[in-house]
N, C-alpha and C positions, 0 to 999 in steps of 0.2 A: 617023143620029144618032151611032152609035158611031164612024163614020169621021171625022166632024167633031171629036169629042172627041179622037180619036187625033191628028189634025192639030194641034189646039190644044196637046196635050201635047208633041208633037214641036217645035212652034214655041217653047214655053216652055223646053224643054230646050236648044234651039239658042241661045236668048238667054242662058241661064245660062252655057253654055260660052263664048260670045262675051264675056260680062262677065268671066269668070275670066281669059280670055286677055288682055283689055285691062288688067285689074288687074295681072297678072303682067308684062306688057310695059311698064307705066308706069314712067317714070323714078323711081328712088329718090331722095328728097330727103336730102341729107347736108349737115351743117354741119361744116366743117373748122376746127380751131383748133390753134395751136402749143402744144406741151406746157408752155410757160412761162405759159400763160393761167391765171389763178386762178379765174375763174368764167365760166360761159356759160349762156345760156337757149336752149332749143330749142322750136320750134313743135310742135304735136301731129303725130306721125308722122315727125318729122325725126330722122335718125340722127346720132350724134356721131362724128366722126373726129378723133382726136388725132394730130397729125403730129410725128414725132420727127426729121424731116429725114434727113440722110445719116449712117449709121454703117457700121461694117465688121464684120458678124457672122462673117466668115471668120477674123478674128483673135481673136474672143471678145467683141466689143461686143454689148450687149443692153440693152433696156429691158424691165423686167418689171412686171407689175401686183402691187402689194403690198397693195392694198385694193380688192376688187371693189365695183362699185356695188350699191346696193340693188336686188335682183332685181324689185321691184315697180315700179321706175322705168326701169331700163335692163337690157338683156340682157347676157350675158357678152361681154367684149371678144374680138374676133377680130383677130389680128395679120395685117397686110398688109405684104408686102415686095416690092420690085421691084429685082432685081439690075441694077446699072449697068455691069457689065463686059461684054466681048464674049463671045459663045458660046465655051465651052471655056477661057476665062480663069479663073484661080484667084486669089482674094484681092482682088477689087474690092469697093467699098462697095455698099450698098443703101439705098434710100429705105424707111423704116419708119414705119408708122402702126398705130394700133389703131382698130377700128370697134365702136361700141356701138349696137345697135338699140334703138329706143324700145319700152317696155312699157306704161307708164302715167304719170300725172301725179305730180309731187312733186319733192323735192330730194334729191340724193345726192352723195357724195364719192367720187372715184376717186383712188388714189395709185399712183405709179410710182417705180421706182428704177433707176438705171443700174448695170449690173453688167459686170464684165470677167471673162470665163472663169468665169462662175457665182458670182462673189464681188463684194461691194462693194469697190472699190479701197481700199487702205490709205492712200494719200495723200489728205488732206482736200481738196486742190484738184481731185481727180478724182471726188469723190463728188457725185452729183447726185440730186435727188429732185424730183418734181412732184406737186402736189395740185390737182385741179380740182373745184370745186363746180358741179354740173350741176342746173339746174332745167328740168323739162319742164312746159310750161303746158297 
């Protein structure tokens, strides 16, 4: 009897490990929007990706979060960047986006601001802001 119980326990453990592996390997669902989008709705479990297109961080271009989302709705934003230059090349642009993981249901607002070398540009034509209202259902 003890051996049968041990086999059952081992089988249950193996199924649990397999379930965790399948969950970890499952494709993450993401919804990508342009930073000029004013509002977006997400399905349960869907992460938000805000795309800022191509900028050049090597000269000082940056988009920064000026208002974090409600932590009960979305997790903190993680910046993603893909360098577009050749290996060893200096000064090429990058594709930049921020990813926000889902936490719970509700509505929140995220705000961003364009900065050049850590400052808002003096010229009004170069000043850019973005505000996105996000609803997670």
